[in-house]
C-alpha positions as CSV (number, residue, x, y, z in Angstrom):
1,X,-1.6,24.7,-22.0
2,X,-2.3,21.7,-19.8
3,X,-4.1,22.8,-16.6
4,X,-3.9,20.9,-13.3
5,X,-4.2,21.2,-9.6
6,X,-1.9,19.5,-7.1
7,X,-1.7,19.3,-3.4
8,X,0.5,17.3,-1.0
9,X,0.4,16.7,2.8
10,X,2.3,14.7,5.3
11,X,1.0,13.9,8.8
12,X,2.5,12.0,11.8
13,X,-0.7,10.0,12.3
14,X,-2.2,9.1,15.6
15,X,0.4,6.8,17.1
16,X,4.0,7.6,16.1
17,X,6.0,10.3,17.9
18,X,7.9,11.4,14.8
19,X,7.4,11.6,11.0
20,X,9.7,9.5,8.8
21,X,7.8,10.2,5.6
22,X,8.3,13.1,3.2
23,X,7.2,14.3,-0.2
24,X,8.4,16.4,-3.1
25,X,6.5,18.4,-5.7
26,X,9.0,19.8,-8.2
27,X,8.2,21.5,-11.5
28,X,11.3,21.0,-13.7
29,X,11.8,24.7,-14.2
30,X,12.8,27.5,-12.0
31,X,14.2,27.1,-8.4
32,X,14.3,24.0,-6.3
33,X,11.4,23.4,-3.9
34,X,11.6,22.4,-0.3
35,X,10.5,19.0,0.9
36,X,6.9,18.7,2.1
37,X,6.0,22.0,0.4
38,X,2.9,22.2,-1.8
39,X,3.8,24.4,-4.7
40,X,1.1,26.5,-6.5
41,X,1.2,24.7,-9.9
42,X,-1.8,25.3,-12.2
43,X,-0.1,24.4,-15.5
44,X,2.1,21.5,-16.5
45,X,5.5,23.1,-17.1
46,X,7.0,22.5,-20.6
47,X,9.9,20.7,-18.9
48,X,7.6,18.4,-16.9
49,X,6.6,17.9,-13.3
50,X,8.2,15.5,-10.8
51,X,6.3,14.3,-7.7
52,X,7.3,11.7,-5.2
53,X,6.6,10.2,-1.8
54,X,9.1,8.4,0.4
55,X,8.6,6.4,3.6
56,X,11.7,6.1,5.8
57,X,12.7,3.2,7.9
58,X,15.2,2.8,10.7
59,X,13.7,4.7,13.7
60,X,13.6,8.4,14.6
61,X,17.4,8.9,14.2
62,X,17.4,7.4,10.7
63,X,14.1,7.0,8.9
64,X,13.6,10.7,8.4
65,X,17.2,11.0,7.1
66,X,16.7,8.1,4.6
67,X,13.4,9.5,3.1
68,X,14.6,13.1,2.8
69,X,18.0,11.9,1.3
70,X,16.1,9.8,-1.2
71,X,14.2,12.7,-2.6
72,X,16.9,15.3,-2.3
73,X,19.7,13.2,-3.9
74,X,17.4,12.0,-6.7
75,X,16.6,15.6,-7.5
76,X,20.3,16.7,-7.2
77,X,21.1,14.1,-9.9
78,X,18.3,15.3,-12.1
79,X,19.2,18.9,-11.9
80,X,22.8,18.1,-12.7
81,X,22.3,15.5,-15.5
82,X,18.9,16.3,-17.0
83,X,18.2,20.0,-17.0
84,X,21.4,21.1,-18.6
85,X,20.4,19.8,-22.0
86,X,17.9,21.5,-24.3
87,X,16.1,18.4,-25.7
88,X,15.4,14.9,-24.5
89,X,13.3,12.0,-25.7
90,X,11.2,10.6,-22.8
91,X,13.4,7.5,-23.0
92,X,16.3,9.7,-22.0
93,X,14.3,11.3,-19.2
94,X,13.2,7.9,-17.8
95,X,16.8,6.6,-18.0
96,X,18.1,9.6,-16.1
97,X,15.4,9.4,-13.4
98,X,16.3,5.7,-12.9
99,X,20.0,6.6,-12.7
100,X,19.1,9.3,-10.2
101,X,17.3,6.8,-8.0
102,X,20.3,4.5,-8.1
103,X,22.5,7.5,-7.2
104,X,20.3,8.3,-4.2
105,X,20.4,4.6,-3.2
106,X,24.2,4.8,-3.0
107,X,24.1,8.0,-1.0
108,X,21.7,6.6,1.6
109,X,23.8,3.4,1.9
110,X,27.0,5.4,2.3
111,X,25.5,7.6,5.0
112,X,24.2,4.6,6.9
113,X,27.6,2.9,6.6
114,X,29.5,5.9,8.0
115,X,27.1,6.6,11.0
116,X,26.3,3.8,13.4
117,X,23.1,5.5,14.6
118,X,21.8,5.2,11.0
119,X,22.9,1.7,10.2
120,X,20.2,-0.3,8.5
121,X,18.1,2.8,7.5
122,X,16.3,2.7,4.2
123,X,13.4,4.3,2.3
124,X,10.6,3.5,-0.2
125,X,10.0,5.6,-3.2
126,X,7.0,6.1,-5.4
127,X,7.8,8.8,-8.0
128,X,6.0,10.2,-11.0
129,X,7.3,12.2,-13.9
130,X,4.6,14.0,-16.0
131,X,5.7,14.8,-19.6
132,X,3.0,15.9,-22.1
133,X,0.1,13.5,-22.0
134,X,2.0,10.7,-20.2
135,X,2.9,10.0,-16.6
136,X,5.9,7.7,-15.9
137,X,6.0,5.9,-12.5
138,X,9.0,4.7,-10.6
139,X,8.5,2.2,-7.8
140,X,10.8,1.0,-5.0
141,X,9.1,-0.6,-2.0
142,X,5.4,-0.4,-0.9
143,X,4.3,3.2,-1.2
144,X,1.7,3.4,-4.0
145,X,0.1,5.4,-6.8
146,X,-3.5,5.2,-8.0
147,X,-5.5,6.8,-10.7
148,X,-9.3,7.6,-10.6
149,X,-10.9,8.1,-14.0
150,X,-14.6,8.4,-14.7
151,X,-15.6,6.1,-11.9
152,X,-12.8,3.6,-12.5
153,X,-10.1,3.2,-9.8
154,X,-6.8,1.5,-10.7
155,X,-3.5,1.0,-9.0
156,X,-0.6,2.1,-11.3
157,X,2.2,0.6,-9.1
158,X,2.8,-2.8,-7.6
159,X,4.2,-3.3,-4.1
160,X,7.7,-4.7,-4.0
161,X,6.9,-6.6,-0.9
162,X,6.7,-10.2,0.3
163,X,2.9,-10.1,0.4
164,X,2.8,-8.3,-2.9
165,X,4.7,-11.2,-4.4
166,X,2.3,-13.8,-2.9
167,X,-0.6,-11.8,-4.4
168,X,1.0,-11.7,-7.8
169,X,1.5,-15.4,-7.7
170,X,-2.1,-16.0,-6.7
171,X,-1.1,-17.7,-3.4
172,X,-3.2,-15.4,-1.3
173,X,-6.3,-13.1,-1.8
174,X,-6.3,-9.3,-1.2
175,X,-8.3,-10.0,2.0
176,X,-5.7,-12.4,3.3
177,X,-2.9,-9.9,2.3
178,X,-4.5,-7.2,4.4
179,X,-4.2,-9.4,7.5
180,X,-1.0,-11.2,6.7
181,X,1.6,-11.1,9.6
182,X,4.4,-10.2,7.1
183,X,2.5,-7.5,5.2
184,X,5.1,-4.9,6.2
185,X,8.1,-6.9,4.8
186,X,9.3,-5.1,1.7
187,X,11.8,-6.6,-0.8
188,X,13.4,-3.3,-2.0
189,X,14.4,-0.1,-0.3
190,X,16.8,2.6,-1.0
191,X,20.0,2.3,1.1
192,X,19.7,-1.5,1.6
193,X,20.9,-3.0,-1.7
194,X,23.9,-2.3,-3.9
195,X,21.7,-2.1,-7.0
196,X,17.9,-1.5,-6.9
197,X,15.3,-3.1,-9.2
198,X,13.3,0.0,-10.0
199,X,9.9,-1.0,-11.5
200,X,8.9,1.5,-14.2
201,X,5.5,1.9,-15.8
202,X,3.6,4.6,-17.7
203,X,0.1,5.8,-18.0
204,X,-1.5,7.8,-20.9
205,X,-3.3,10.7,-19.2
206,X,-6.9,11.9,-19.7
207,X,-8.7,15.1,-18.8
208,X,-10.4,14.6,-15.4
209,X,-7.9,12.1,-14.0
210,X,-7.2,12.2,-10.3
211,X,-3.9,10.7,-9.4
212,X,-2.9,9.8,-5.9
213,X,0.6,9.0,-4.6
214,X,0.8,7.8,-1.0
215,X,2.8,6.1,1.7
216,X,1.5,2.9,3.3
217,X,0.2,5.0,6.2
218,X,-2.8,5.6,3.9
219,X,-3.3,2.4,2.0
220,X,-2.7,0.2,5.1
221,X,-5.6,2.0,6.9
222,X,-8.0,2.3,3.9
223,X,-8.5,-0.6,1.5
224,X,-9.1,0.1,-2.1
225,X,-12.9,0.1,-1.7
226,X,-12.7,2.8,1.0
227,X,-10.2,4.8,-1.1
228,X,-12.5,4.6,-4.0
229,X,-15.5,5.6,-2.0
230,X,-13.8,8.6,-0.5
231,X,-12.5,9.9,-3.8
232,X,-15.8,9.2,-5.6
233,X,-17.7,11.2,-2.9
234,X,-15.3,14.1,-3.4
235,X,-15.7,14.0,-7.2
236,X,-19.5,13.9,-6.9
237,X,-19.3,16.9,-4.5
238,X,-17.0,18.7,-7.0
239,X,-14.4,19.0,-4.2
240,X,-11.0,20.3,-5.1
241,X,-8.0,17.9,-5.1
242,X,-6.9,19.5,-1.8
243,X,-10.3,18.7,-0.2
244,X,-10.1,15.1,-1.5
245,X,-6.6,14.7,-0.1
246,X,-7.7,16.1,3.3
247,X,-10.6,13.7,3.3
248,X,-8.3,10.7,2.6
249,X,-6.1,11.9,5.5
250,X,-9.1,12.3,7.8
251,X,-10.4,8.8,7.0
252,X,-7.0,7.2,7.5
253,X,-6.7,8.8,11.0
254,X,-10.2,7.8,11.9
255,X,-9.3,4.2,11.0
256,X,-6.4,4.3,13.5
257,X,-3.6,6.3,11.9
258,X,-1.0,3.7,13.1
259,X,1.7,5.0,10.8
260,X,2.8,8.3,9.2
261,X,0.5,9.3,6.4
262,X,1.7,11.1,3.2
263,X,-0.4,11.9,0.2
264,X,0.0,13.8,-3.1
265,X,-3.1,14.4,-5.2
266,X,-3.3,15.7,-8.8
267,X,-6.4,16.7,-10.8
268,X,-5.8,17.0,-14.6
269,X,-8.0,19.6,-16.2
270,X,-8.2,21.4,-19.6
271,X,-5.5,20.6,-22.2
272,X,-5.5,16.8,-21.7
273,X,-7.1,14.4,-24.2
274,X,-10.7,13.2,-23.4
275,X,-11.2,9.7,-22.2
276,X,-12.3,7.4,-25.0
277,X,-15.4,5.3,-24.6
278,X,-14.6,2.0,-23.0
279,X,-11.1,3.1,-22.1
280,X,-10.2,2.4,-18.5
281,X,-6.9,3.4,-16.9
282,X,-4.3,0.7,-17.4
283,X,-0.9,0.1,-16.0
284,X,1.6,-0.3,-18.9
285,X,5.0,-1.7,-18.4
286,X,8.0,0.3,-19.6
287,X,9.1,0.1,-22.4
288,X,5.8,-0.3,-24.3
289,X,6.8,-0.9,-27.9
290,X,4.1,0.3,-30.2
291,X,4.1,2.4,-33.4
292,X,2.5,5.3,-31.4
293,X,4.9,4.9,-28.5
294,X,4.7,8.2,-26.6
295,X,8.4,7.9,-25.8
296,X,9.2,8.6,-29.4
297,X,8.2,12.2,-28.9
298,X,10.8,14.9,-28.1
299,X,10.1,17.2,-25.2
300,X,12.0,20.4,-24.5
301,X,13.9,20.1,-21.2
């Protein structure tokens, strides 16, 4: 069996009066979990594990609605379309999760259209589906996912933002991006477009990996160097993933806590393949067509 620890937390921060973030940790077996609930998961379920963070926009009357709808409606779709069948290739799972995100997008948009107090609301989404030895990532907006592996720290999502686009083009440096006046302008959000461009990537997993999903309330306060330093210190101290997540939250609030802060942390333990010498974590675009493509495997769903 694949052993893991997982912990999630959401915090209003030091400035905002309300929390428009939310998270979901959902083993794809058994009953549905509540939002913002850390479930005691110590083994990867045969049917997989879904985890996601969402950052709502639109003010107190709308942002919380948008983020919670994003996660609930995506999971509604998955439970109806995915879990009724006995077997799926990962390709099928990825396709259905993307369809679930598009479904949630329409539900958020329809709710905004029919309620003037919620006009213009939207939400980011960074989601991860773990199946076997592979994690698939789904990205809309500027929440993020990172992996820490044997001292290497790597982002496994890319911001769908104006500044992220400039960075990718090489127009600005990471230091300039951190101070850019339009750093909060995102290019994609659920509820704001008829059809979303969901960026999908995957990561072969290794024993010892620490994976972090977070809203921009974390990564806007802590640059990658400080994120790395905080996680590395926790690993050296043999801290649990809960302790590492709590340390990240503490550091973000000490740095100002200007926004809501949401973090999910996972630590992969026994049952995962060991890291190969010289192998650093790498963001791989989906689909990744190789003879040993992990998406050719069949998982029981």
